[in-house]
C-alpha positions in Angstrom: 105.9 -74.1 128.4 107.6 -76.5 130.8 104.4 -76.6 132.9 100.7 -77.5 132.9 97.3 -76.2 133.9 96.4 -72.5 134.3 99.9 -71.1 134.2 100.5 -72.9 130.8 97.3 -71.4 129.5 98.4 -68.0 130.8 101.7 -68.2 129.0 100.0 -69.4 125.7 97.8 -66.3 125.8 100.8 -64.0 126.3 102.5 -65.7 123.4 99.5 -65.2 121.2 99.5 -61.5 122.1 103.1 -61.3 121.0 102.5 -63.3 117.8 104.6 -66.2 119.0 103.8 -69.9 118.5 103.6 -72.1 121.6 104.5 -75.7 122.4 102.9 -77.6 125.3 104.2 -80.6 127.0 102.0 -83.1 128.8 101.8 -86.2 130.8 99.5 -89.1 130.1 96.5 -87.8 132.2 96.9 -84.3 130.7 96.6 -85.6 127.1 93.2 -83.8 126.6 93.9 -80.9 128.9 93.0 -77.3 128.0 96.6 -76.2 127.7 97.4 -79.0 125.3 94.5 -78.2 123.0 95.3 -74.4 123.1 99.0 -74.7 122.2 100.1 -74.6 118.6 101.9 -77.9 119.2 102.0 -80.4 122.0 104.5 -83.2 122.9 104.0 -86.1 125.3 106.8 -86.3 127.9 105.9 -89.3 130.0 103.8 -90.8 132.8 101.6 -89.1 135.3 103.9 -88.7 138.3 105.9 -85.5 138.0 109.1 -87.4 138.3 108.2 -89.2 135.0 107.1 -86.1 133.1 107.1 -82.4 134.3 110.3 -82.9 136.3 112.2 -84.6 133.5 114.7 -82.0 132.3 115.9 -84.3 129.5 112.5 -84.9 128.0 111.5 -81.2 128.1 114.7 -80.2 126.4 114.2 -82.9 123.8 110.6 -81.7 123.2 111.9 -78.1 122.6 114.5 -79.4 120.2 112.1 -81.6 118.2 109.6 -78.7 117.7 112.2 -76.1 116.9 111.4 -74.0 120.0 114.0 -71.3 120.9 112.8 -70.4 124.4 111.4 -72.2 127.5 109.0 -70.7 130.1 109.0 -72.6 133.3 105.9 -71.1 134.9 105.9 -71.7 138.6 106.4 -74.9 140.5 108.0 -78.0 139.0 111.3 -76.8 137.5 110.7 -73.1 137.7 113.4 -72.5 140.4 115.7 -75.3 139.4 119.2 -74.0 138.5 120.0 -77.2 136.7 117.1 -76.7 134.4 118.0 -73.1 133.7 121.6 -74.2 132.9 120.4 -77.2 130.8 118.3 -74.8 128.7 121.3 -72.5 128.2 123.6 -75.4 127.3 121.0 -76.5 124.7 120.9 -73.1 123.1 117.5 -72.3 124.5 116.5 -69.1 126.1 115.3 -69.7 129.7 112.5 -67.2 130.4 113.6 -66.3 133.9 116.8 -65.5 135.8 120.2 -67.0 135.2 121.1 -70.3 136.8 123.6 -68.5 138.9 120.9 -66.1 140.3 118.6 -69.0 141.0 121.4 -70.8 142.9 122.2 -67.6 144.9 118.7 -66.5 145.8 117.1 -69.9 145.9 119.1 -70.6 149.0 117.4 -69.0 152.0 120.7 -68.4 153.8 122.4 -67.2 150.7 119.6 -64.8 150.0 119.8 -63.5 153.5 123.5 -62.7 153.0 122.8 -60.8 149.8 120.1 -58.8 151.6 122.5 -57.9 154.5 125.2 -56.9 152.0 122.7 -54.6 150.4 121.9 -53.0 153.7 118.4 -54.5 154.0 117.4 -55.8 157.5 116.7 -59.5 157.9 114.9 -61.4 160.6 117.5 -62.5 163.2 118.6 -66.1 162.6 121.5 -68.3 161.5 123.5 -67.1 158.5 124.6 -70.5 157.1 122.8 -73.8 156.2 122.7 -76.4 159.0 123.2 -79.7 157.4 122.8 -83.2 158.9 126.3 -83.0 160.4 125.2 -80.2 162.8 124.1 -81.7 166.0 120.8 -80.9 167.8 122.8 -79.6 170.8 124.7 -77.1 168.6 121.4 -76.0 167.0 119.9 -75.6 170.5 122.7 -73.2 171.5 122.1 -71.2 168.4 118.4 -71.1 169.2 119.1 -69.8 172.7 121.1 -66.9 171.3 118.4 -66.0 168.8 115.6 -66.3 171.3 112.2 -68.1 171.3 109.8 -68.5 169.6 111.8 -69.5 166.5 111.1 -71.0 163.1 113.0 -74.1 161.9 113.0 -73.7 158.1 114.2 -75.6 155.1 117.0 -73.9 153.2 115.6 -74.9 149.9 112.1 -74.7 148.4 109.1 -72.9 149.8 105.3 -73.2 150.2 105.5 -73.8 153.9 107.2 -77.2 153.5 110.0 -78.0 155.9 108.9 -75.3 158.3 108.1 -75.7 162.0 107.3 -73.2 164.8 109.1 -73.9 168.1 107.8 -72.1 171.2 110.5 -73.4 173.6 113.6 -75.5 173.8 111.6 -78.6 174.7 110.1 -78.8 171.2 113.3 -78.1 169.3 114.6 -81.6 168.6 111.3 -82.9 167.3 110.9 -79.8 165.1 114.4 -80.3 163.6 113.7 -83.9 162.7 110.3 -83.1 161.2 111.6 -80.2 159.2 114.6 -82.1 157.9 112.5 -85.1 156.9 109.9 -83.0 155.1 112.6 -80.8 153.4 114.4 -83.9 152.1 111.2 -85.4 150.7 110.1 -82.2 149.1 113.3 -80.7 147.9 116.0 -83.4 148.1 117.8 -81.2 150.6 117.5 -81.7 154.4 119.5 -78.6 155.3 117.7 -76.1 157.6 118.3 -72.8 159.3 116.8 -70.9 162.2 114.9 -67.7 162.2 113.2 -65.8 165.0 109.4 -65.9 164.8 108.0 -62.4 164.8 104.8 -61.9 166.7 101.8 -61.2 164.5 103.6 -59.9 161.4 102.2 -59.2 158.0 103.6 -60.8 154.9 104.2 -58.2 152.2 105.9 -58.8 148.9 107.2 -56.7 146.1 107.0 -57.7 142.5 110.1 -56.9 140.4 111.0 -56.7 136.7 114.7 -56.5 135.8 116.1 -56.3 132.3 119.5 -57.3 131.0 120.6 -53.7 130.7 120.7 -52.9 134.4 117.2 -51.5 135.0 115.3 -52.9 138.0 111.7 -51.7 138.5 109.4 -52.5 141.5 105.6 -52.7 141.4 103.2 -51.7 144.1 103.2 -54.2 147.0 101.0 -57.3 147.5 99.5 -58.3 150.8 99.8 -62.0 151.4 99.1 -62.4 155.1 96.0 -64.6 154.8 97.7 -67.9 155.1 96.8 -71.4 156.2 99.8 -73.2 157.7 102.2 -70.8 156.0 100.6 -71.2 152.6 99.0 -68.2 151.0 95.3 -68.5 150.2 94.1 -64.9 149.6 96.3 -62.1 148.1 95.5 -58.4 147.4 97.1 -55.3 146.2 97.8 -52.7 147.4 98.2 -53.7 151.1 95.6 -52.0 153.2 98.2 -51.0 155.8 101.2 -49.9 153.8 101.5 -46.1 153.6 103.2 -44.3 150.7 106.3 -43.7 152.9 106.5 -47.4 153.8 105.9 -48.4 150.2 108.8 -46.3 149.1 111.1 -48.0 151.7 109.9 -51.5 150.9 110.3 -51.1 147.1 113.7 -49.4 147.4 114.9 -52.3 149.6 113.6 -54.9 147.1 115.3 -53.1 144.2 118.6 -53.0 146.2 118.5 -56.8 146.9 117.8 -57.7 143.2 120.5 -55.3 142.1 123.0 -56.8 144.5 122.1 -60.3 143.2 122.5 -59.3 139.5 119.0 -60.5 139.0 117.1 -60.4 135.7 113.6 -61.1 134.5 110.6 -61.3 137.0 111.0 -62.1 140.6 109.6 -61.3 144.0 111.1 -60.1 147.3 109.1 -61.1 150.3 109.2 -59.2 153.6 107.7 -59.5 157.1 106.4 -56.2 158.5 105.6 -55.8 162.2 103.1 -53.5 163.9 105.5 -50.6 164.1 106.1 -50.7 160.4 109.6 -52.1 160.7 110.3 -54.6 157.9 112.6 -57.6 157.4 113.7 -59.4 154.3 112.3 -62.9 154.3 113.2 -64.5 150.9 113.2 -64.1 147.2 111.1 -66.1 144.7 113.1 -66.4 141.5 110.1 -66.9 139.3 106.6 -65.6 138.4 104.3 -65.7 141.4 100.9 -67.5 141.5 99.4 -64.2 142.6 100.7 -62.1 139.8 97.2 -61.3 138.4 96.4 -58.8 141.2 99.5 -56.8 140.3 98.5 -56.8 136.6 95.0 -55.6 137.5 96.2 -52.5 139.4 99.2 -51.6 137.2 97.9 -52.5 133.8 101.2 -54.3 133.0 101.3 -57.8 131.5 104.0 -59.4 133.6 104.2 -62.6 131.5 104.6 -60.6 128.3 107.4 -58.6 129.9 109.1 -61.8 131.0 109.3 -62.8 127.4 110.3 -59.4 126.1 113.1 -59.2 128.7 114.3 -62.7 127.8 114.7 -61.6 124.2 116.8 -58.7 125.2 114.4 -55.8 125.3 114.8 -52.8 127.6 112.2 -52.0 130.2 110.5 -48.8 129.1 107.8 -48.8 131.8 107.2 -45.7 133.9 108.4 -46.5 137.5 105.9 -44.1 139.0 103.0 -45.8 137.2 104.1 -49.2 138.6 104.1 -47.8 142.2 100.8 -46.0 141.9 97.9 -48.4 142.4 95.0 -48.0 140.1 92.2 -49.3 142.3 92.3 -52.5 144.4 92.5 -56.2 143.5 92.0 -59.4 145.4 92.7 -63.0 144.4 91.3 -66.3 145.9 93.0 -69.6 145.0 90.2 -72.0 144.2 91.4 -75.5 145.1 89.9 -79.0 144.7 90.1 -79.5 148.4 87.4 -80.3 151.0 87.5 -77.6 153.7 85.3 -79.7 155.9 87.8 -82.5 155.9 90.9 -80.5 156.9 91.4 -79.2 153.3 92.2 -82.7 152.0 92.6 -82.9 148.2 89.4 -83.7 146.4 90.5 -85.0 143.0 88.0 -86.2 140.4 85.9 -85.2 137.5 84.2 -81.8 137.4 80.8 -82.7 136.0 79.9 -79.0 135.7 81.8 -75.7 136.0 80.2 -72.3 136.0 82.6 -69.4 136.4 81.7 -66.0 137.7 81.6 -63.1 135.3 80.7 -59.5 135.2 82.5 -56.2 135.9 85.9 -56.4 137.4 86.2 -60.3 137.5 89.2 -62.2 136.1 89.4 -66.0 136.0 92.8 -67.8 135.3 92.2 -71.5 134.9 93.3 -74.6 133.0 90.1 -76.4 134.1 86.8 -77.0 132.3 83.6 -78.8 132.7 84.0 -82.6 132.1 87.7 -82.3 132.9 89.6 -84.1 135.7 91.6 -82.8 138.6 94.4 -85.4 138.7 95.7 -86.8 142.0 99.3 -86.3 140.8 99.6 -82.5 140.9 98.7 -79.4 142.9 94.8 -79.4 143.0 94.5 -75.7 141.9 91.3 -75.3 139.8 91.6 -71.6 139.2 92.6 -68.2 140.4 89.6 -66.0 140.9 90.6 -62.3 140.9 88.6 -59.1 141.1 89.3 -55.5 140.6 87.5 -52.6 142.3 87.9 -48.8 142.5 88.7 -49.3 146.2 89.0 -52.2 148.7 85.4 -52.0 149.7 84.2 -52.5 146.1 86.8 -55.2 145.5 85.5 -57.2 148.5 81.9 -56.8 147.3 82.8 -58.0 143.9 84.7 -61.0 145.2 81.7 -62.0 147.4 79.5 -61.8 144.3 81.9 -63.8 142.2 82.1 -66.5 144.8 78.3 -66.8 145.0 78.1 -67.2 141.2 81.0 -69.7 141.0 79.8 -73.3 140.9 81.7 -76.6 140.6 80.0 -79.9 140.6 81.4 -83.4 141.1 84.2 -82.6 143.6 84.6 -80.6 146.8 86.2 -77.2 146.5 87.4 -74.3 148.8 84.6 -72.0 147.5 82.5 -72.2 150.8 85.7 -71.5 152.8 86.3 -68.3 150.9 82.7 -67.2 151.2 83.1 -67.6 155.0 86.5 -65.9 155.1 85.4 -62.8 153.3 82.6 -62.3 155.8 85.0 -62.3 158.8 85.4 -58.9 160.5 89.2 -59.3 160.6 89.3 -59.4 156.8 86.8 -56.6 156.2 88.7 -54.3 158.6 92.1 -55.5 157.4 93.1 -56.3 161.0 94.9 -59.5 160.4 98.4 -61.0 160.4 100.0 -64.2 159.1 98.5 -66.3 162.0 94.9 -64.9 161.8 93.4 -67.5 159.5 94.8 -70.4 161.6 93.4 -68.8 164.7 90.0 -68.4 163.1 90.0 -72.0 161.9 90.8 -73.2 165.4 87.9 -71.2 166.8 85.5 -72.9 164.4 86.3 -76.3 166.1 85.4 -78.2 163.0 82.1 -76.5 162.2 81.2 -77.2 158.6 81.7 -74.5 156.0 79.1 -75.8 153.6 75.4 -76.4 154.3 74.9 -80.1 155.1 73.5 -81.8 152.0 71.9 -85.3 152.0 73.2 -88.1 149.9 71.5 -89.1 146.6 69.9 -92.0 148.3 68.5 -89.7 151.1 67.2 -87.4 148.4 65.2 -90.3 146.8 63.8 -91.4 150.1 62.8 -87.8 151.1 61.1 -87.4 147.7 59.2 -90.6 148.1 58.0 -89.6 151.6 56.9 -86.2 150.4 54.9 -87.7 147.6 53.1 -90.1 149.9 52.4 -87.3 152.4 50.9 -85.1 149.8 48.8 -88.0 148.5 47.6 -88.6 152.0 46.7 -85.0 152.6 44.7 -85.0 149.4 42.9 -88.1 150.4 44.0 -89.9 147.3 46.3 -92.7 146.5 49.2 -91.9 144.3 51.8 -94.1 142.7 55.2 -93.4 144.3 56.5 -92.2 141.0 53.6 -89.9 140.2 54.3 -86.2 139.8 53.7 -83.9 142.7 51.8 -80.6 142.2 54.1 -78.7 144.5 57.5 -80.4 144.5 59.6 -77.3 145.5 60.8 -78.9 148.7 62.4 -82.0 147.4 63.5 -80.3 144.2 65.5 -77.8 146.2 67.1 -80.7 148.1 67.9 -82.5 144.8 69.4 -79.4 143.4 71.7 -79.0 146.4 72.7 -82.7 146.0 73.5 -82.0 142.3 75.7 -79.0 143.2 77.5 -81.2 145.7 78.1 -83.7 142.9 
């Protein structure tokens, strides 16, 4: 596993189901991490920064050779969509559990993927068809933007996750957006090239999970709804989409299969679409890897996507029933639990989890590489876990997620748990009347109101307890030592408990 955390744990479990041995790699701060202890073998590959460990192709290849591994699973993030890594694995005689290096190159480029989609007869959002490098002047880009029409999106050609992306409402803001997008793209992906795309008004973000074997079979799964986003990054996903009809599903999945077939794609991948209020859809991009949100698809289809990634990579044929994959069995929702402080602009909140209590019960799934006493390092994405639920219908799935969120406790660091509790109570979510900008609009309306109940500091707890003790002593007409027990200490105990939960 050329990765860490929950996705490495997920791959280890799939390997165990298939009777395969697993090898973990780790950086210095991950030496005692769960994925390292679970794997059959583990190899240290360098320092804490990703550039010294999880992004070192040479060290990962060397670890595979030293342990006698014959395949490499990249997970997602880090090197998962790096064509050089896929090629290096192939050159080293290792099976890369994913698409070919050529497919990653072709579909990893947003402009290249748009050209493939158009050749397959799939509609794309109006925009530029080639990458705009640093040599293309702002004036030339402005003329292109005028032809496309405002509002527009300035987007990085490489990468994803909302990085290198800017929304431009009018010509006045274009130059600044170009500079910002180029700078962010260069820092995140090592490529400052951008392209332009018309911004659709209030679209939904719908994606289709694909599996493609090496014998020409491409199968699509029921769609995922990914419109609840903060600054273009997904935070809640569900399947099926509450607004996709069977007829629209058939068109979306057929289009996704057409794009993957045209690209000569193999293994697992995802085609992403924007869908407007009329039901018209447009190809957005392809993710040439396993998605973070794959558990919701597994919950409603009963298919182990990671297992099939491995089976496809070793040459097996897909023998799944296409109709079963497109017929949702119930409804599933996923919340990404991050070590972030929603009351501080979702800033990362790294540190030690002094306690971790995970929700359980009917229909609840928890994918995580975290555990009580473990650390959330400052060096990596602060994802603690993916909390997923299944219900017979959307109403039951929402109810179960609300319950699961109430039962989930993390101490020692701030998390996004109170944010999700709030979000699931919003009428827009309950009625499914949302689009990709809904969450940002709701956050703006809050105007900084706290998500979590205000909790006093530890020092304030001690002071409050002392005052309560003295007050009770005075009411009883007696003198108590400040440290003496109080007959009814429920008030300050509840405050202390909240402080403990806060960490």
